[in-house]
C-alpha positions, -999 to 999 in steps of 0.1 A, spaced: 93 -360 -347 85 -380 -378 115 -391 -398 110 -396 -435 135 -425 -440 127 -429 -476 136 -393 -483 169 -397 -463 176 -429 -482 172 -413 -516 191 -381 -508 220 -399 -492 223 -423 -522 223 -395 -547 248 -374 -527 272 -402 -518 270 -423 -550 266 -454 -528 236 -477 -524 214 -471 -493 186 -492 -478 163 -489 -449 150 -518 -429 122 -518 -404 128 -548 -382 136 -575 -408 117 -560 -437 132 -536 -462 111 -505 -466 133 -484 -489 162 -489 -513 179 -463 -535 211 -468 -555 230 -447 -581 236 -480 -600 215 -509 -609 225 -540 -590 214 -574 -603 217 -587 -568 222 -568 -536 256 -579 -522 246 -567 -487 226 -600 -483 259 -618 -480 267 -601 -447 232 -593 -434 236 -613 -402 269 -595 -393 252 -561 -400 223 -570 -378 248 -577 -350 259 -541 -349 240 -525 -319 256 -491 -317 238 -461 -333 266 -458 -358 290 -486 -369 308 -502 -398 314 -537 -411 344 -547 -433 340 -577 -456 368 -601 -466 371 -583 -500 376 -549 -483 342 -535 -490 326 -519 -460 291 -510 -450 280 -482 -427 251 -489 -403 229 -465 -384 203 -479 -360 173 -461 -345 151 -484 -325 139 -511 -350 151 -491 -380 184 -498 -397 199 -474 -423 226 -493 -443 250 -476 -467 273 -497 -489 292 -514 -503 320 -491 -509 358 -492 -504 387 -469 -503 405 -482 -534 390 -495 -567 388 -532 -570 407 -552 -597 388 -571 -624 397 -604 -607 384 -592 -574 351 -581 -590 347 -615 -607 353 -632 -573 328 -609 -557 302 -618 -584 309 -655 -579 304 -651 -542 271 -634 -547 261 -663 -569 259 -648 -604 265 -664 -637 295 -654 -658 272 -633 -681 257 -615 -652 291 -611 -635 303 -586 -661 273 -563 -656 275 -567 -618 312 -558 -620 305 -526 -640 279 -516 -615 302 -521 -585 329 -502 -603 305 -472 -607 299 -470 -570 318 -441 -555 349 -451 -535 348 -434 -501 372 -436 -471 356 -452 -441 361 -420 -421 340 -401 -446 313 -427 -444 313 -425 -406 310 -387 -407 281 -389 -431 263 -413 -408 271 -391 -378 252 -363 -395 222 -385 -401 224 -399 -366 222 -363 -352 190 -358 -371 175 -392 -363 187 -400 -328 195 -365 -316 230 -377 -306 260 -355 -314 289 -378 -324 323 -370 -337 347 -393 -356 369 -396 -325 339 -410 -306 337 -439 -329 374 -446 -334 391 -434 -302 377 -447 -269 387 -441 -233 387 -478 -225 409 -486 -254 433 -457 -245 434 -469 -209 442 -504 -221 470 -491 -243 485 -473 -213 483 -505 -193 499 -525 -221 527 -500 -223 532 -500 -185 534 -538 -185 561 -539 -211 587 -521 -191 596 -513 -155 613 -480 -147 641 -487 -122 670 -465 -114 665 -446 -147 670 -478 -168 643 -497 -187 642 -533 -174 623 -562 -191 589 -569 -174 587 -604 -186 609 -636 -185 633 -642 -214 615 -651 -246 619 -684 -265 599 -674 -295 626 -661 -319 639 -694 -332 603 -707 -337 593 -675 -354 622 -678 -378 613 -714 -386 578 -705 -395 589 -676 -417 613 -698 -436 584 -722 -443 562 -694 -455 590 -679 -477 597 -713 -493 560 -721 -496 566 -755 -480 532 -767 -468 545 -802 -460 570 -787 -436 544 -765 -420 522 -795 -413 552 -814 -398 562 -784 -377 526 -780 -363 526 -817 -352 558 -811 -332 554 -774 -323 568 -766 -289 552 -743 -264 562 -708 -273 569 -682 -246 565 -648 -261 563 -614 -245 534 -599 -227 516 -576 -252 485 -571 -231 473 -578 -195 440 -592 -210 444 -627 -225 421 -623 -256 438 -590 -265 472 -607 -260 462 -633 -286 449 -607 -310 481 -587 -307 502 -617 -314 480 -625 -343 486 -591 -358 524 -595 -354 522 -629 -371 502 -615 -400 527 -587 -405 557 -611 -405 540 -637 -427 531 -611 -453 567 -599 -455 580 -635 -457 555 -643 -484 566 -612 -504 602 -624 -501 589 -657 -514 575 -640 -545 539 -632 -536 526 -600 -551 530 -571 -526 494 -559 -529 481 -595 -526 502 -601 -495 491 -568 -477 455 -573 -487 455 -609 -473 472 -597 -441 446 -568 -436 417 -592 -443 429 -617 -416 435 -590 -391 400 -576 -396 386 -611 -392 406 -617 -360 393 -585 -344 358 -598 -347 365 -631 -328 356 -636 -292 374 -668 -281 410 -680 -279 401 -712 -298 388 -693 -327 419 -670 -329 442 -700 -327 424 -717 -356 423 -686 -377 460 -680 -371 470 -715 -383 447 -710 -413 463 -677 -421 499 -691 -419 487 -720 -441 472 -698 -467 502 -676 -470 523 -707 -474 500 -722 -500 499 -689 -519 537 -689 -521 538 -726 -529 516 -720 -560 542 -696 -573 572 -719 -568 581 -743 -596 611 -763 -585 635 -756 -556 647 -723 -569 621 -707 -592 633 -680 -615 618 -646 -619 600 -657 -651 582 -686 -633 571 -663 -604 559 -637 -628 539 -663 -648 524 -677 -616 514 -643 -603 497 -635 -637 478 -668 -637 466 -662 -601 452 -628 -611 434 -641 -641 420 -675 -629 385 -666 -640 395 -657 -675 403 -677 -706 441 -673 -702 459 -673 -735 496 -676 -739 495 -647 -763 480 -623 -736 504 -636 -710 534 -631 -732 523 -596 -740 519 -587 -703 556 -599 -698 568 -581 -730 580 -612 -748 570 -634 -777 546 -663 -772 569 -690 -785 599 -677 -765 578 -675 -733 565 -711 -737 600 -724 -745 618 -706 -717 591 -714 -691 593 -751 -700 631 -751 -699 631 -734 -665 603 -754 -648 600 -787 -668 563 -780 -671 545 -770 -703 529 -735 -699 494 -746 -708 496 -775 -683 507 -751 -656 477 -728 -663 452 -757 -662 469 -771 -630 464 -738 -613 428 -736 -624 422 -771 -610 437 -761 -577 412 -733 -575 384 -756 -586 393 -780 -558 392 -752 -532 358 -740 -544 344 -775 -545 355 -781 -509 346 -748 -493 316 -734 -513 282 -749 -521 283 -736 -557 276 -763 -583 304 -779 -604 288 -762 -635 289 -728 -618 326 -733 -608 335 -744 -643 318 -713 -657 336 -691 -633 369 -706 -643 361 -698 -680 356 -733 -693 335 -735 -724 310 -761 -709 304 -782 -679 315 -813 -699 348 -795 -708 354 -786 -671 347 -821 -659 370 -836 -685 399 -814 -677 393 -819 -639 393 -856 -643 426 -854 -663 445 -835 -637 428 -846 -605 419 -882 -613 382 -877 -602 352 -859 -616 343 -827 -598 313 -844 -581 334 -874 -570 360 -850 -555 333 -830 -536 318 -863 -522 352 -875 -511 361 -843 -493 326 -834 -480 
């Protein structure tokens, strides 16, 4: 039976309100979208999408956008991006920057992404199951994609390994744990945002003997990772990190961990996760015991890094006068408010210079500086090097 993929592509896009494309081998043969996209964000994760071999599958990006993929021989039917909850303006600006758009194009890109229909991943999968039945003649239900016999058997095995039924009492199946004190030490570090202490702890970290969470080693490490992510997110919230930011960061790391296939990669990702949680809290802490105002200001700045942050707008968001805010912030922290804002922008600039290949001019534009020269001048003032010198030093 001949399948008209272009027709399916167009109808699916119109019905779902989500961009759809069809690839034959490596070449795109059809693309329909309810919105005009300056640049297709799917290209950022094309390699990961091509790794999906099942007839129906999904891929979640670090910004919580997901794509649905249907494969039939050499043909790939790709729906997305969409997500369950609307993205914030800051998330959209970060997305546009990641795609490689200028500040001017970023606004249009953000409006287009906002106009894409938000759809739960389960609904996306059900839609693809319907198309899969037509294309591949395979009848799939949601449970076939989310609940597997192997996984359920593994869960039973894990549960059986946790306890031993003996004389009607539940007895531990593992030796005594030594992980609690070390866990508490790490959580204190995260809560305080003390990156120096974290580095010191890692240099002297003892061997930790935890419980058996799985009979399979890789699954054991992933389960421990999930527990660590959960605990670190709560510790970071206690340290002042915005609740939504903490949960989003935790979810993102867990999704990344699930895609890993070696113990070494999981260990490195876990350390990186703990470090990022600690760094996020550290950015909020001004002094040994930061007050509520300092934390509120720091959270606002982190959510508006790519904007031209004015003290007037910041003061309005906190329901206080501009002069009062500046004076109170300085008295509490010993730092002038404008200096703090620029310091935070420079920390983000340093991160982008080290871990992306975007030009210094593009980074300055993203951080809302009026010109490359202005960005370079401010960077030199606060960092002591020009942006290019900093990148060369840390390459």
